[in-house]
C-alpha positions as a Python dict, from the first residue, in 0.01 Angstrom:
ca = {
    (1, 'X'): (0, 0, 0),
    (2, 'X'): (324, -151, 118),
    (3, 'X'): (448, -459, -68),
    (4, 'X'): (564, -769, 119),
    (5, 'X'): (921, -688, 15),
    (6, 'X'): (899, -328, 147),
    (7, 'X'): (757, -457, 476),
    (8, 'X'): (1037, -711, 505),
    (9, 'X'): (1302, -446, 447),
    (10, 'X'): (1155, -217, 710),
    (11, 'X'): (1132, -504, 959),
    (12, 'X'): (1497, -580, 904),
    (13, 'X'): (1594, -218, 956),
    (14, 'X'): (1401, -214, 1284),
    (15, 'X'): (1559, -545, 1388),
    (16, 'X'): (1901, -405, 1317),
    (17, 'X'): (1832, -114, 1546),
    (18, 'X'): (1722, -346, 1823),
    (19, 'X'): (2034, -568, 1776),
    (20, 'X'): (2257, -263, 1812),
    (21, 'X'): (2081, -170, 2130),
    (22, 'X'): (2127, -524, 2267),
    (23, 'X'): (2500, -518, 2186),
    (24, 'X'): (2535, -196, 2389),
    (25, 'X'): (2320, -336, 2670),
    (26, 'X'): (2536, -647, 2707),
    (27, 'X'): (2853, -433, 2704),
    (28, 'X'): (2715, -220, 2983),
    (29, 'X'): (2597, -521, 3177),
    (30, 'X'): (2947, -664, 3172),
    (31, 'X'): (3071, -351, 3347),
    (32, 'X'): (2835, -394, 3645),
    (33, 'X'): (2939, -534, 3980),
    (34, 'X'): (2660, -783, 4048),
    (35, 'X'): (2799, -841, 4397),
    (36, 'X'): (2656, -493, 4476),
    (37, 'X'): (2292, -524, 4365),
    (38, 'X'): (2183, -183, 4492),
    (39, 'X'): (2456, 0, 4298),
    (40, 'X'): (2382, -217, 3989),
    (41, 'X'): (2011, -137, 4007),
    (42, 'X'): (2071, 233, 4041),
    (43, 'X'): (2311, 230, 3747),
    (44, 'X'): (2058, 45, 3532),
    (45, 'X'): (1782, 292, 3630),
    (46, 'X'): (2000, 565, 3483),
    (47, 'X'): (2131, 373, 3179),
    (48, 'X'): (1817, 201, 3048),
    (49, 'X'): (1618, 519, 2971),
    (50, 'X'): (1923, 654, 2784),
    (51, 'X'): (1957, 327, 2589),
    (52, 'X'): (1593, 295, 2494),
    (53, 'X'): (1567, 667, 2416),
    (54, 'X'): (1869, 649, 2187),
    (55, 'X'): (1762, 343, 1993),
    (56, 'X'): (1393, 410, 2015),
    (57, 'X'): (1451, 745, 1846),
    (58, 'X'): (1651, 564, 1571),
    (59, 'X'): (1363, 319, 1522),
    (60, 'X'): (1120, 607, 1508),
    (61, 'X'): (1331, 793, 1255),
    (62, 'X'): (1341, 485, 1032),
    (63, 'X'): (965, 443, 1063),
    (64, 'X'): (900, 807, 981),
    (65, 'X'): (1114, 778, 664),
    (66, 'X'): (930, 458, 568),
    (67, 'X'): (594, 636, 616),
    (68, 'X'): (697, 926, 394),
    (69, 'X'): (829, 692, 125),
    (70, 'X'): (512, 492, 120),
    (71, 'X'): (303, 808, 103),
    (72, 'X'): (500, 942, -189),
    (73, 'X'): (493, 606, -372),
    (74, 'X'): (118, 593, -331),
    (75, 'X'): (78, 936, -492),
    (76, 'X'): (-112, 1074, -194),
    (77, 'X'): (-188, 1441, -246),
    (78, 'X'): (-128, 1722, 4),
    (79, 'X'): (176, 1803, 207),
    (80, 'X'): (258, 1590, 519),
    (81, 'X'): (571, 1449, 677),
    (82, 'X'): (582, 1206, 965),
    (83, 'X'): (749, 1311, 1287),
    (84, 'X'): (924, 1078, 1529),
    (85, 'X'): (724, 992, 1842),
    (86, 'X'): (872, 1145, 2152),
    (87, 'X'): (1031, 885, 2378),
    (88, 'X'): (859, 846, 2713),
    (89, 'X'): (1113, 718, 2971),
    (90, 'X'): (861, 628, 3239),
    (91, 'X'): (770, 280, 3108),
    (92, 'X'): (1140, 197, 3086),
    (93, 'X'): (1204, 313, 3442),
    (94, 'X'): (913, 116, 3572),
    (95, 'X'): (1011, -200, 3390),
    (96, 'X'): (1380, -166, 3482),
    (97, 'X'): (1291, -132, 3851),
    (98, 'X'): (1078, -441, 3842),
    (99, 'X'): (1332, -652, 3644),
    (100, 'X'): (1616, -529, 3874),
    (101, 'X'): (1457, -722, 4154),
    (102, 'X'): (1631, -1026, 4011),
    (103, 'X'): (1964, -870, 4108),
    (104, 'X'): (1887, -942, 4469),
    (105, 'X'): (1819, -1314, 4414),
    (106, 'X'): (2029, -1623, 4360),
    (107, 'X'): (2050, -1576, 3980),
    (108, 'X'): (2112, -1204, 3917),
    (109, 'X'): (2202, -1272, 3554),
    (110, 'X'): (1835, -1348, 3481),
    (111, 'X'): (1782, -971, 3497),
    (112, 'X'): (1971, -940, 3166),
    (113, 'X'): (1714, -1164, 2995),
    (114, 'X'): (1434, -945, 3116),
    (115, 'X'): (1612, -624, 3022),
    (116, 'X'): (1684, -756, 2670),
    (117, 'X'): (1316, -842, 2617),
    (118, 'X'): (1213, -500, 2746),
    (119, 'X'): (1452, -328, 2508),
    (120, 'X'): (1320, -530, 2215),
    (121, 'X'): (965, -428, 2288),
    (122, 'X'): (1009, -64, 2381),
    (123, 'X'): (1252, 27, 2106),
    (124, 'X'): (1033, -131, 1837),
    (125, 'X'): (724, 35, 1988),
    (126, 'X'): (868, 384, 1926),
    (127, 'X'): (883, 294, 1551),
    (128, 'X'): (545, 127, 1547),
    (129, 'X'): (374, 415, 1723),
    (130, 'X'): (551, 669, 1510),
    (131, 'X'): (369, 508, 1215),
    (132, 'X'): (41, 492, 1409),
    (133, 'X'): (70, 856, 1514),
    (134, 'X'): (145, 976, 1159),
    (135, 'X'): (-148, 766, 1020),
    (136, 'X'): (-388, 944, 1252),
    (137, 'X'): (-238, 1291, 1213),
    (138, 'X'): (-210, 1285, 836),
    (139, 'X'): (-531, 1429, 692),
    (140, 'X'): (-512, 1207, 386),
    (141, 'X'): (-451, 881, 575),
    (142, 'X'): (-732, 645, 676),
    (143, 'X'): (-541, 502, 977),
    (144, 'X'): (-304, 208, 1013),
    (145, 'X'): (-321, -169, 1014),
    (146, 'X'): (-118, -437, 1173),
    (147, 'X'): (88, -652, 940),
    (148, 'X'): (164, -992, 1100),
    (149, 'X'): (478, -1183, 1005),
    (150, 'X'): (565, -1553, 1021),
    (151, 'X'): (414, -1785, 1286),
    (152, 'X'): (203, -1537, 1477),
    (153, 'X'): (33, -1576, 1816),
    (154, 'X'): (-343, -1556, 1870),
    (155, 'X'): (-320, -1210, 2033),
    (156, 'X'): (-158, -1056, 1724),
    (157, 'X'): (-388, -1246, 1482),
    (158, 'X'): (-688, -1113, 1672),
    (159, 'X'): (-563, -756, 1647),
    (160, 'X'): (-490, -796, 1277),
    (161, 'X'): (-806, -987, 1179),
    (162, 'X'): (-1022, -868, 891),
    (163, 'X'): (-738, -640, 783),
    (164, 'X'): (-864, -404, 1051),
    (165, 'X'): (-762, -41, 1020),
    (166, 'X'): (-722, 157, 1342),
    (167, 'X'): (-858, 504, 1286),
    (168, 'X'): (-867, 646, 1640),
    (169, 'X'): (-584, 798, 1837),
    (170, 'X'): (-686, 598, 2142),
    (171, 'X'): (-528, 285, 1989),
    (172, 'X'): (-161, 218, 2050),
    (173, 'X'): (36, -66, 1889),
    (174, 'X'): (-14, -345, 2146),
    (175, 'X'): (281, -579, 2147),
    (176, 'X'): (437, -858, 2354),
    (177, 'X'): (812, -886, 2412),
    (178, 'X'): (901, -1101, 2110),
    (179, 'X'): (641, -945, 1874),
    (180, 'X'): (764, -889, 1520),
    (181, 'X'): (446, -735, 1377),
    (182, 'X'): (470, -405, 1181),
    (183, 'X'): (242, -100, 1166),
    (184, 'X'): (153, -3, 808),
    (185, 'X'): (-40, 319, 707),
    (186, 'X'): (-359, 292, 509),
    (187, 'X'): (-505, 536, 259),
    (188, 'X'): (-802, 313, 176),
    (189, 'X'): (-1109, 485, 314),
    (190, 'X'): (-1316, 172, 243),
    (191, 'X'): (-1100, -61, 453),
    (192, 'X'): (-1282, -216, 752),
    (193, 'X'): (-1227, -28, 1076),
    (194, 'X'): (-1110, -211, 1387),
    (195, 'X'): (-1387, -350, 1605),
    (196, 'X'): (-1463, -237, 1960),
    (197, 'X'): (-1283, -545, 2093),
    (198, 'X'): (-974, -466, 1886),
    (199, 'X'): (-971, -109, 2013),
    (200, 'X'): (-1007, -224, 2372),
    (201, 'X'): (-719, -471, 2333),
    (202, 'X'): (-502, -190, 2188),
    (203, 'X'): (-545, 53, 2475),
    (204, 'X'): (-234, 187, 2639),
    (205, 'X'): (-165, 6, 2969),
    (206, 'X'): (130, 206, 3101),
    (207, 'X'): (-89, 431, 3315),
    (208, 'X'): (-328, 158, 3434),
    (209, 'X'): (-332, 45, 3797),
    (210, 'X'): (-261, -326, 3871),
    (211, 'X'): (-633, -383, 3911),
    (212, 'X'): (-711, -216, 3580),
    (213, 'X'): (-444, -415, 3405),
    (214, 'X'): (-584, -737, 3548),
    (215, 'X'): (-934, -650, 3416),
    (216, 'X'): (-781, -555, 3081),
    (217, 'X'): (-596, -887, 3053),
    (218, 'X'): (-911, -1076, 3148),
    (219, 'X'): (-1100, -905, 2871),
    (220, 'X'): (-833, -989, 2619),
    (221, 'X'): (-832, -1352, 2736),
    (222, 'X'): (-1203, -1363, 2660),
    (223, 'X'): (-1155, -1219, 2314),
    (224, 'X'): (-893, -1483, 2234),
    (225, 'X'): (-1137, -1770, 2295),
    (226, 'X'): (-1273, -1711, 1947),
    (227, 'X'): (-928, -1724, 1783),
    (228, 'X'): (-803, -2067, 1669),
    (229, 'X'): (-482, -2181, 1843),
}
């Protein structure tokens, strides 16, 4: 089991990766000609998948190393090494296209805010889901749990309640743009498994239609009614 100190160190490593990505994003943004929104949009559609792929892979590599170190420290038997989750560029392309709509308005610089938030979420998610994937693939692991940090929102507290362990590959690490939660592997076979509601709330939404996403969000809103503000 990871200690609080180990979790803090890993969170700082992941944060450093994101910060490096944001530095590169701001540098690239400064090179764009915002007076030509079509050209700026097309340039971002090419650059953002590269950026998130580069730093997402770095986050995934750090998470895989962290997984292996925790496994070794726990004395888990059998051979297994975590692999970095392959980066999927499609969510980045979709989000970039949507955010780039701000380039055509009166305040094109607002697009940078949206892009930065998207980078934070998608880069960290490669690391989080690398841990989740390893925790499902490792024959000796019992799954993974969500470690909340600091002043956490109701959504994250609901997903982490009861120390729930996610044992099915259908669950991804659900996160909002400023989420700082961490995925931690579990080797405790007696730990409580996530509830049906927690599994539903952790479903991947990238392939959902707008109507399906709306129903999904409505379900989550209902689940949160039982979580204290």
